[in-house]
N, C-alpha and C positions, 0 to 999 in steps of 0.2 A: 769666287767673284764672277760675275758673267759680264760686267761691262767695265768700261773704262772709268766711267763717273763713280761707280763704287771705289774702284781702286784709288782714285784721287781723293776720295773723302775719308779713307782709311786712315791715311797719315797724311798731316800737312807738310812733312818734309820727306822726300825721297831720295835716299843716297844715290849718287850717281858714282859707279864703281869701275876703276880701271885697274883689272888685276893680272898681274903676271904669271902668279905661281898657283895652280891650282890647290896645293897643300895648305894656302891659306884662306879658301874659300869659306869651308864650313865654320872655322873659328870665328872668322869676321862676321858671317852671317848671324851666327848664335849670338854674338855680341851685339850686333845691330838690332835684331829682335828683341834682345832682353832690354835695350834702352828704348824700346818703344818705336822703332822704325822696321815693321814687318814688310813693307813693299820695297823691294831692292831692283834697281836697274844696273844692269852689268853690261858694260859698253863692249861692242865688238870691235875693240881697237887693239887687242892683242891676240896673239896665235892661241892662247889658253882659254880666251873667252867662253867658247861654248863648253869645254870641260869644267869651267868654272861655274857657269850656269847649273851644270849636270850636279855638281856637288853641292852648290848651295840649296838646290831644289829639294834635296835631302833633309834639310834641318826643318824641323817642326816649327811651324809658325810663319815661315818665311814664304813670301810670294814674290817669285823671282821672274823678272822680265829681262828682255834684250833691248839695248839701246844701240844707237849707230847702226841701225837697220836700214840698208840703202835699196833693197831690191827683192823681188819675191824668193829667190834663192836664199838670202840671209834669213828671212823669215821663216822659211821651211827647216832651215838647219838649226834655228833658235828653238823652234817648237819641238823638234825632235829631241833637242837637248834638255827639254824641260821648261823653257819658258813660258809664263802664263800670260804674259802681255808684251807688247811691241811698242817701243820707242823709235821713231826716227827723225833725224834732224831737219828734214824737210817734208813736203806733201807732193807725192806724185800719184797720178791716177792708176798706174798699174799696181804700185805697192798698196795704195789704198784698196782697190778692189779685191786684190789678193787677199789682204786681212779680213775684209768683209767676208769673203768667200770662206776663209777658213774658221770665221766666227771667233777670231781672237781680239781681245780688247786692244785698241790702237790708239796711238798718241803721237801725231805728226807734228813736226815743226813748222810754224809760220811765223812770219815776221813782216807782212803787209796785209791790208784789207783783202787785196786780190788773192793772196793764198787762203785767206780765211773763206772767201766767197766760194772758191774752187772746192774747199773742204765740204761747206755747207751743201754745194751743189752734188756731193758725193755721198751726203747722209751724214756727215760728222759734225759735232757741237763741242767737242772737247780737244783743245790743242796744246802743245809745247809751244809757248813763247820763246824763241830761239834765234839767235843768241841775245838774251834778255838785255843786258847791259849794253853790248855793242850796238844793239838794235834801236838804242834809244831810251832804255831804262824805263821806270815807273811813268814819266810823262807819255812816253810812246804807247804802252800798254794802255793808259787810261784813254788816251785818244783813240786807239784801235777799237777798244772795248765799247766805248760809247754807242755806236750804231749798231751794235751786236749784243743786245739786251740779253739773250739766252746762252751765249757762248760763254764758256769757262776755261781758264787757262792754268798751266803749270809753268811758269817761268824759269827757265835754265840757262845757265850760261853767264857767269860772273856774280851769281848770288852768293853772299857770303853769310856766315852766322850772324855778324851784326846787321846786315840789310835785310835778311829774310822776314823779320817782322813787319817792315815796311810794305814788302811785297804782300805779305798774307794779309794785311790789313785792306787790300782792295777787294770790293765785292766781286770782281770778275775772276780771282784767285782763288783755286781751291787748294792748291799745294805749290811747292817749290820744289826744284831738284838742285842738289849740291852736293859737290865732291868734298867739302871741309867735314861732313858728318863723320866720314871713316878716317879721317887723319888723326893719327896717333894709336889707332885700334890695331 
């Protein structure tokens, strides 16, 4: 995959994974890929996250990215571990410029029109709407998307298996992120 748009269109649901034990990484990745979820976001919320990314990257068909990337150092460590895309909870100029310079698909979080406009100024047109439910849910995203016709989103944060279809029905939404996907695997 060469850009974030392609990744977002590859799977309409991106599992958001918080994994403590690297021994679980490959079996979980194989299971998710087999269930039709090849795009996997491993959050950098545990000490084992980089090792988990490295293990999942070994699984055929898995496209593993790093989430909760907060700064250029996180980005570099994630790429070194094998991440093929980067997701951040917010949008900063330094992280965005670093992602662009590294040529890595990047999905920064936005919650306001100002966030989106800053991203556009930096050359972006794909964003994570985060925290989706806490930031106003579907009505908020509809209102934000209206003046930005060419912008597309991946809502994440509070999305459930039950509500995902409602989000995916929105024209501005290419995919959703959710932690429920890996529950019970």
